matplotlib code that plots the C-alpha trace (Angstrom):
import matplotlib.pyplot as plt

x = [0.0, 1.2, 1.1, -2.1, -4.0, -2.7, -3.5, -7.1, -7.5, -6.3, -8.7, -11.8, -11.0, -11.2, -14.8, -18.2, -21.6, -24.4, -26.4, -23.3, -22.7, -26.2, -25.3, -22.0, -24.0, -26.6, -23.9, -22.3, -25.6, -26.3, -22.7, -22.3, -19.2, -18.1, -18.0, -15.9, -18.0, -17.5, -20.6, -21.7, -23.3, -25.9, -25.8, -22.3, -22.9, -21.8, -18.6, -17.6, -18.0, -16.0, -17.5, -14.9, -15.7, -19.5, -22.0, -25.0, -27.9, -30.6, -30.9, -34.1, -33.7, -37.1, -36.6, -33.2, -31.3, -29.2, -28.7, -25.3, -24.1, -20.9, -21.6, -24.7, -24.4, -26.8, -26.6, -29.1, -27.5, -29.3, -27.7, -27.3, -25.0, -22.5, -19.4, -17.1, -17.4, -14.5, -12.1, -14.1, -15.6, -19.2, -20.7, -24.2]
y = [0.0, 3.5, 6.4, 7.9, 4.6, 4.2, 7.7, 7.3, 4.0, 5.5, 8.5, 6.3, 4.1, 7.2, 7.9, 6.3, 6.7, 8.3, 5.0, 3.2, 5.9, 5.2, 1.4, 2.3, 4.3, 1.6, -0.9, 1.3, 1.8, -2.0, -2.9, 0.1, 1.4, 5.0, 7.1, 10.1, 12.5, 15.9, 17.9, 21.4, 23.3, 26.0, 27.7, 28.9, 30.0, 26.8, 26.0, 22.4, 20.7, 17.6, 14.9, 12.3, 9.4, 9.7, 6.9, 6.7, 7.2, 6.7, 6.8, 7.9, 6.9, 8.2, 11.5, 12.0, 12.8, 11.0, 11.5, 11.1, 11.1, 11.5, 11.2, 13.2, 15.4, 14.5, 16.1, 15.8, 16.1, 16.0, 13.2, 15.3, 17.6, 14.8, 15.2, 12.7, 9.5, 7.6, 9.3, 8.6, 11.4, 11.0, 11.6, 11.5]
z = [0.0, -0.7, 1.8, 0.6, 1.0, 4.6, 5.4, 4.0, 5.9, 9.1, 8.8, 8.2, 11.1, 13.4, 12.5, 13.3, 11.8, 13.9, 14.1, 15.2, 17.9, 19.2, 19.4, 21.3, 23.8, 24.2, 24.7, 27.4, 29.1, 29.2, 30.4, 32.8, 30.9, 30.8, 27.6, 26.5, 24.6, 22.9, 22.0, 21.0, 23.8, 22.8, 26.2, 25.5, 22.0, 20.1, 22.3, 22.3, 25.8, 26.7, 28.9, 30.1, 32.2, 32.2, 32.4, 30.0, 32.4, 29.9, 26.1, 24.2, 20.7, 19.7, 21.6, 20.1, 23.3, 25.9, 29.6, 31.0, 34.5, 36.7, 40.4, 41.2, 38.1, 35.2, 31.8, 29.0, 25.5, 22.1, 20.2, 17.1, 19.0, 19.8, 17.5, 19.0, 21.1, 22.7, 20.2, 17.2, 15.1, 14.4, 10.9, 9.5]

ax = plt.figure().add_subplot(projection="3d")
ax.plot(x, y, z, "-o")
ax.set_aspect("equal")
plt.show()
């Protein structure tokens, strides 16, 4: 393989489709595993928030949002705002 093929293969390995991201979160919820997320935050004018080591508290596929928790803190995030999960970029 030449360098461009390797570079392209490495780049695609670092991304995940939106529906696969939902499956990863569902699996983390079922197995009580933590996730690392990056998501846009509308409250701070589109800044990117990082959520490391959070548990998936509940996921609503139909509603389009996920609740994550760390200790007593619970956050509700619209799934469409999630741009990265466990180091993988999310694409539609």
